[in-house]
N, C-alpha and C positions, 0 to 999 in steps of 0.2 A: 811372501808379500809381493804383489804384482809390481809395485813401484820399484822395489829393490831389484827385481828381475829385469825390468825395463831399463833401469839406469845402469845396470851392469854392462850392457852392450856386448855381452858374450854371445857367440853364435848358438850356444845351447839354450839361450832364452827363447821365448816365443818368437818365431820368425816374423819380421815386420810384414811380409807379404800376406800373412794371415790376420793382421790387425784390422779391427773394425774402426770406424770413425771415432768411436769412444776411446778405443785403445790409443789412437794417435793423439787425441786431446789429453788423455791421462798421461801419456809419455811426456809431452811438452809441458804440461802443468808440473809434473814431478821434476822435470829438468830445470825448472825455475822460470818458465815462460807462460804463466797462467793467462795473462792478457792476450798474448799472441796465439795461445792454444785455441782461443775462441775463433780466430780467423780460419783455422783448419776445419773447425766444425761448420762455419758459415760456407766455406768452399767445398764442403762434403769430401774432404780428403781422407781416404782410408789407406791401409798399408800398401796396397798395389799402386795407388796414385802417388803416395809418398815416395816410393822407390823409383818412380818415373819422373819425378820433379827435377827440373834443371834449375840452375842458379837464378835465371831470370824469372822463373815461376815464383820462387820464394821472395825475391827482392821486389818484384812489381805486382805479381798476381795475387798476393795475399793482403795487400793494403796495410802492411805493418811498417813501423819505422825502420829505417835503413840499418841502424846499429844492431838491434835485436835480430833483424832478418839475416844479416851477415853471419852472426853467431849461430843462429839456428841452422843455416845452410852449411857453413863450414864445419861446425862441431857436431852436428846431429844428422842432418839429412845425408850429407856426403859420407859420414861414418857408417850410417845404417846401410847405405847403398853398397859401400865397399865390403862390409861384412857379409851382406846378403849375396852379392855376386861372387865373392871369393869362395864362399861355402858351396854355392851352387856349382862352381866349376870343379870341385874336388871329386 
């Protein structure tokens, strides 16, 4: 199941750098942010873009409420970046 793999956040899951825009939207929908996931589609954020996002991009660039934006950045975007860049360095 794609959602289970995406939510596992394990490096062996599909690498975020290869995610399409739909994969990004699916990930955030499955993570409990269906409303906010639409903002990623509107801004055409794919996996490569997601891995390059900074805190300000998520908090102000997506036009989503501050509370969910902070959770999305701290618990998801930052975590995906950390996993991706740690794996790449090995």
